[in-house]
C-alpha positions as CSV (number, residue, x, y, z in Angstrom):
1,M,287.2,2.0,136.1
2,P,284.9,1.4,139.2
3,K,282.9,-1.8,139.0
4,E,279.7,0.2,139.5
5,T,280.4,2.3,136.4
6,V,281.2,-0.8,134.3
7,L,277.9,-2.4,135.4
8,Q,276.0,0.7,134.6
9,Q,277.3,0.6,131.0
10,F,275.4,-2.7,130.6
11,G,272.3,-0.6,130.9
12,L,271.7,-1.1,134.6
13,T,270.6,1.8,136.9
14,D,272.5,2.7,140.0
15,A,269.8,1.0,142.2
16,E,270.0,-2.2,140.1
17,V,273.8,-2.2,140.5
18,K,273.5,-1.9,144.3
19,V,271.0,-4.8,144.4
20,Y,273.2,-7.1,142.3
21,L,276.3,-6.3,144.3
22,A,274.3,-6.9,147.6
23,L,273.2,-10.3,146.3
24,L,276.8,-11.2,145.4
25,T,277.8,-10.4,149.0
26,I,274.9,-12.0,150.8
27,G,274.5,-15.1,148.6
28,E,270.7,-15.6,148.9
29,A,268.1,-13.2,150.2
30,T,264.5,-12.3,150.1
31,A,263.4,-9.0,148.5
32,S,262.6,-7.6,152.0
33,A,266.1,-8.4,153.3
34,I,267.7,-6.8,150.3
35,A,265.5,-3.7,150.7
36,R,266.5,-3.4,154.3
37,R,270.2,-3.8,153.5
38,N,270.1,-1.1,150.8
39,G,267.6,1.2,152.5
40,M,265.1,0.8,149.8
41,N,261.3,0.3,149.5
42,R,260.4,-3.4,149.2
43,T,258.2,-2.9,146.1
44,F,260.9,-0.8,144.4
45,T,263.5,-3.4,145.3
46,Y,261.3,-6.2,143.8
47,D,261.0,-4.3,140.6
48,R,264.8,-4.0,140.4
49,L,265.1,-7.7,141.0
50,K,262.7,-8.4,138.1
51,K,264.8,-6.2,135.8
52,L,268.0,-8.0,136.8
53,S,266.2,-11.3,136.3
54,D,265.3,-10.3,132.8
55,F,269.0,-9.5,132.2
56,G,269.9,-13.0,133.3
57,L,271.9,-11.7,136.3
58,V,269.5,-12.9,139.1
59,S,267.7,-16.2,139.6
60,S,265.1,-17.2,142.3
61,I,264.1,-20.3,144.3
62,I,261.2,-21.0,146.8
63,K,262.1,-22.0,150.3
64,D,259.5,-22.5,153.0
65,S,257.0,-20.7,150.9
66,K,259.3,-17.7,150.6
67,K,261.0,-16.5,147.4
68,Y,264.8,-16.1,147.7
69,F,266.9,-14.4,145.1
70,K,270.5,-15.2,144.1
71,A,273.0,-13.4,141.9
72,A,274.2,-15.1,138.8
73,D,277.9,-15.9,138.6
74,P,279.8,-12.7,137.4
75,S,281.0,-14.6,134.3
76,Q,277.4,-14.4,133.2
77,L,278.2,-10.8,132.2
78,L,280.4,-12.2,129.5
79,A,277.6,-14.4,128.3
80,V,275.3,-11.3,128.1
81,L,277.9,-9.5,126.1
82,K,278.3,-12.4,123.7
83,E,274.5,-12.6,123.2
84,R,274.4,-8.9,122.5
85,E,277.2,-9.3,120.0
86,E,275.3,-12.0,118.2
87,Q,272.2,-9.9,118.1
88,V,274.2,-7.0,116.6
89,K,275.7,-9.3,114.0
90,E,272.2,-10.3,112.9
91,I,271.1,-6.7,112.2
92,L,274.5,-5.5,110.9
93,P,273.6,-6.0,107.2
94,E,270.5,-4.0,107.6
95,L,272.3,-1.2,109.4
96,E,275.0,-1.1,106.6
97,Q,272.2,-0.8,104.0
98,L,270.8,2.2,105.9
99,K,274.2,3.8,106.0
100,K,274.6,3.4,102.2
101,G,271.4,5.3,101.7
102,L,272.8,8.3,103.6
103,Q,274.1,10.9,101.2
104,R,277.0,13.0,102.4
105,G,276.6,16.7,101.8
106,P,279.2,18.6,99.8
107,E,282.3,19.8,101.5
108,V,282.5,23.6,101.3
109,E,285.5,25.8,101.6
110,V,285.6,29.6,101.4
111,Y,288.6,31.7,100.3
112,S,288.5,35.4,100.7
113,S,291.1,38.1,99.7
114,I,293.4,38.1,96.7
115,K,295.8,35.5,98.3
116,G,292.9,33.2,99.1
117,V,291.6,33.3,95.5
118,M,295.1,32.6,94.2
119,T,295.2,29.5,96.5
120,A,291.8,28.4,95.2
121,V,292.7,28.7,91.5
122,N,295.9,26.8,92.0
123,L,293.9,23.8,93.2
124,M,292.7,23.4,89.6
125,L,296.3,22.8,88.5
126,S,297.0,20.3,91.3
127,E,293.9,18.3,90.3
128,R,295.2,17.9,86.7
129,K,291.7,17.4,85.3
130,A,290.0,19.2,82.4
131,I,288.6,22.6,83.4
132,Y,285.1,23.9,82.4
133,L,284.6,27.6,82.8
134,Y,281.2,29.3,82.7
135,G,281.2,33.1,83.0
136,T,284.0,35.7,83.0
137,L,287.6,35.1,82.3
138,Q,288.5,38.8,81.9
139,K,287.8,39.5,85.6
140,F,290.3,36.8,86.5
141,Q,292.8,38.5,84.1
142,E,292.1,42.0,85.5
143,A,292.1,41.1,89.2
144,L,295.2,38.9,89.0
145,P,297.1,39.8,85.8
146,V,300.5,38.4,86.8
147,H,299.2,35.4,88.5
148,F,296.8,34.6,85.6
149,D,299.7,34.6,83.2
150,I,301.7,32.2,85.4
151,W,298.6,30.1,86.1
152,N,297.8,29.8,82.3
153,K,301.3,28.9,81.4
154,R,301.4,26.2,84.0
155,R,298.0,24.9,82.8
156,I,299.3,24.6,79.2
157,K,302.6,23.0,80.3
158,Q,300.6,20.4,82.3
159,N,298.4,19.7,79.3
160,I,295.2,20.7,81.2
161,H,292.5,21.4,78.6
162,L,290.2,24.3,79.2
163,K,286.7,24.8,77.8
164,I,285.2,28.3,78.1
165,L,281.6,29.4,77.9
166,S,281.6,33.2,78.0
167,S,280.0,36.3,76.5
168,E,283.6,37.7,76.2
169,D,285.8,37.3,73.1
170,V,288.5,35.0,74.7
171,H,291.3,33.3,72.9
172,L,293.8,31.1,74.8
173,D,296.1,28.3,73.8
174,A,295.0,24.7,74.6
175,A,291.5,26.0,75.1
176,E,288.1,25.9,73.4
177,T,285.7,28.7,73.5
178,D,282.0,29.0,72.8
179,L,280.1,32.3,73.0
180,L,277.2,33.2,75.3
181,S,274.9,36.0,74.4
182,E,275.4,39.6,75.6
183,E,272.5,39.1,78.0
184,E,274.3,36.2,79.7
185,H,277.3,38.4,80.7
186,S,278.4,37.7,84.2
187,I,281.1,38.9,86.7
188,T,281.2,35.5,88.3
189,S,283.4,32.6,87.2
190,T,282.3,29.0,87.7
191,F,285.2,26.5,87.3
192,T,284.4,22.8,87.3
193,F,287.2,20.3,87.5
194,G,287.3,16.7,88.6
195,E,284.7,16.4,91.5
196,N,285.0,20.1,92.4
197,V,283.1,23.3,91.6
198,L,284.9,26.6,92.2
199,I,282.8,29.7,92.2
200,I,284.6,33.1,92.2
201,L,282.7,36.3,92.9
202,W,284.9,39.1,91.5
203,G,283.9,42.0,93.7
204,D,286.1,44.7,95.3
205,V,287.3,41.8,97.5
206,P,287.0,38.6,95.5
207,I,285.6,35.5,97.2
208,A,286.1,31.9,96.1
209,I,283.7,29.1,97.2
210,L,284.9,25.6,96.6
211,L,282.3,22.8,96.6
212,K,283.7,19.2,96.8
213,S,280.9,17.0,95.5
214,K,280.9,14.4,92.7
215,E,277.2,14.8,92.2
216,I,277.3,18.7,92.0
217,A,280.3,18.6,89.7
218,G,278.7,16.1,87.4
219,N,275.5,18.1,87.2
220,T,277.4,21.3,86.5
221,I,279.4,19.7,83.7
222,A,276.1,18.2,82.2
223,F,274.6,21.7,82.2
224,F,277.8,23.1,80.7
225,N,277.7,20.6,77.9
226,A,274.0,21.1,77.2
227,I,274.8,24.8,76.5
228,W,278.0,24.0,74.6
229,D,276.2,21.6,72.3
230,R,273.1,23.8,71.7
231,E,272.1,24.3,68.1
232,V,270.8,27.9,68.4
233,K,272.3,30.9,70.2
234,I,271.8,34.6,70.0
235,Y,274.4,37.4,70.0
236,S,273.6,41.1,70.4
237,G,275.0,44.4,69.1
238,S,277.8,45.2,66.7
239,K,280.2,43.1,68.8
240,G,277.9,40.1,68.4
241,I,277.8,40.5,64.7
242,Q,281.6,40.7,64.5
243,L,282.0,37.5,66.6
244,A,279.4,35.6,64.5
245,F,281.3,36.5,61.3
246,F,284.5,35.0,62.6
247,E,282.7,32.0,64.0
248,L,281.4,31.3,60.5
249,L,285.0,30.7,59.3
250,N,285.3,27.6,61.4
251,D,285.2,24.3,59.5
252,T,284.0,25.5,56.1
253,K,285.2,25.4,52.5
254,E,283.1,28.4,51.4
255,F,281.3,31.4,52.9
256,I,278.1,32.5,51.3
257,G,275.3,34.9,52.1
258,F,272.5,37.3,51.0
259,G,270.8,40.4,52.3
260,Y,274.0,42.4,52.6
261,N,274.1,46.2,52.3
262,K,276.1,49.3,53.3
263,L,274.1,49.7,56.5
264,L,275.3,46.3,57.8
265,A,278.8,47.0,56.7
266,D,278.9,50.1,58.8
267,V,277.8,48.1,61.8
268,Y,280.6,45.5,61.6
269,T,283.0,48.2,60.4
270,K,285.6,48.3,57.6
271,D,288.5,47.6,60.0
272,V,286.9,44.4,61.3
273,S,286.0,43.4,57.7
274,D,289.6,43.8,56.7
275,Q,290.7,41.6,59.6
276,W,288.1,39.0,58.7
277,H,289.2,38.9,55.1
278,V,292.9,38.4,56.2
279,E,291.8,35.5,58.3
280,R,289.6,33.8,55.7
281,I,292.2,34.3,52.9
282,K,294.8,32.7,55.2
283,R,292.4,29.7,55.5
284,G,291.7,29.6,51.8
285,I,288.0,30.3,52.1
286,P,286.3,31.9,49.0
287,V,283.3,34.2,49.4
288,R,280.1,34.6,47.5
289,I,277.5,37.1,48.7
290,I,274.4,38.9,47.4
291,S,273.9,42.5,48.3
292,Y,270.9,44.9,48.1
293,D,270.8,46.6,44.7
294,D,271.2,50.2,45.7
295,S,273.8,52.8,44.8
296,E,275.5,52.9,48.3
297,S,275.9,49.2,48.5
298,R,277.1,48.9,44.9
299,D,279.8,51.5,45.5
300,Y,280.9,49.9,48.7
301,F,281.1,46.3,47.6
302,G,282.5,47.3,44.1
303,Q,285.6,48.8,45.8
304,R,285.9,45.8,48.2
305,T,285.8,43.1,45.5
306,E,288.7,44.8,43.6
307,S,291.0,44.6,46.7
308,K,290.0,41.3,48.2
309,K,291.0,37.8,46.8
310,D,288.2,35.3,46.1
311,F,285.5,37.8,47.0
312,D,282.5,37.6,44.6
313,V,279.6,40.0,45.1
314,R,276.3,40.1,43.1
315,F,273.2,42.2,43.5
316,L,269.4,41.7,43.8
317,P,266.6,44.1,44.8
318,K,266.0,44.2,48.6
319,E,262.4,42.9,48.1
320,L,263.7,39.6,46.8
321,Q,266.1,39.0,49.7
322,G,264.0,39.9,52.8
323,P,264.7,42.1,55.9
324,A,267.6,40.0,57.3
325,C,271.1,39.1,56.3
326,I,271.7,35.4,56.0
327,S,275.3,34.1,56.1
328,L,276.3,30.4,55.8
329,S,279.2,28.2,56.4
330,D,279.3,24.4,55.8
331,T,278.0,23.8,59.4
332,M,276.1,26.9,60.5
333,I,273.8,29.7,59.6
334,A,273.9,33.2,61.0
335,T,270.8,35.4,60.6
336,F,271.5,39.1,61.2
337,V,268.2,40.7,62.2
338,Y,267.8,44.5,61.8
339,T,265.6,46.0,64.5
340,E,265.1,49.6,65.6
341,K,266.6,49.0,69.0
342,K,269.7,46.9,68.4
343,F,271.1,44.3,66.0
344,R,270.8,40.6,66.9
345,V,272.4,37.6,65.4
346,I,270.8,34.2,65.6
347,V,273.3,31.4,65.1
348,N,271.9,28.0,64.1
349,K,273.9,24.8,63.7
350,N,271.1,22.6,62.5
351,K,272.2,20.7,59.4
352,E,268.8,20.6,57.8
353,T,268.3,24.4,58.2
354,V,271.8,25.0,56.7
355,A,271.0,22.7,53.7
356,V,267.7,24.5,53.0
357,Y,269.2,28.0,53.1
358,K,272.1,26.9,50.9
359,K,269.7,25.7,48.3
360,Y,267.8,29.0,48.5
361,F,271.0,30.9,48.2
362,E,271.8,29.2,44.9
363,E,268.4,30.1,43.5
364,L,269.0,33.7,44.4
365,W,272.5,33.6,43.1
366,G,271.2,32.5,39.7
367,K,268.9,35.5,39.6
368,S,271.4,38.0,40.8
369,T,273.4,40.4,38.6
370,L,276.9,41.8,38.6
């Protein structure tokens, strides 16, 4: 590398480099002599000499009332470097502290097309961390039926646990599911695993967006768990009622309820009721319910109690039970609200609420008739 270029990397200008090299060649000279040698203005040259003096590369002496300048030994350049090194060492801790405060943005990768999405979902298996899914799983199954089956079998084989929050009725091995309301239905899947968030938009051409960020993944899982652990949720329509009935069979020794009638039975349908009874008999869960005391309800439940094991039904006037059906397990209460537009089910896991309604049920049970 040319010596002029090296000297300029010390922070010297082209003119200052020429003045320094001229002094090395001459030995000693006045500012006027240097200016003439380099073809520069005297004042401009004097300013360059002052800058070189500040760098420690030029010294001056007075002879016969004239000021002569002399270039410092070239080894002085190493001393300048050493001084700068010491100065940098002094401020290095402060600079490192500033660096720590700098937050790196998330790494973002985009996968388009079916093959791209297949590549993206396989990343979850290579990570081997628990997977949190918020949104649709059915779109995954519909868009990639063969690949989903392979992917899910590999997940189970690798003991990767899956937690699903969806408005869909999903059942997979080695997976937990909690239901969202019908209004929370989505055609987007958000998978969180390790320090990654994978968002898949299931359009005509699916697109997967992978965010690699510990902070974003942590916040997403915290949001997921907040919904998962919520005490109250709402289901809508006949499907919501059916789902709530099956959820009530979880972790309970008995199923009880009041406010039943033929109208509600028609909503959740006889076929679903038969499936429900098969499941609760398999689990050994007895049932006590109180129905409205009207002819249609008596006929319907009279036939049902004869064909179902551990199914006890009593009757009370509608006015004593209220405008809603209340069903209880040991851990939750489901309130089936009848409205003109659609049925809604409010599921509550608050222990105190469950205890209060259980006590109220027993009071109604004591007043009910066969």
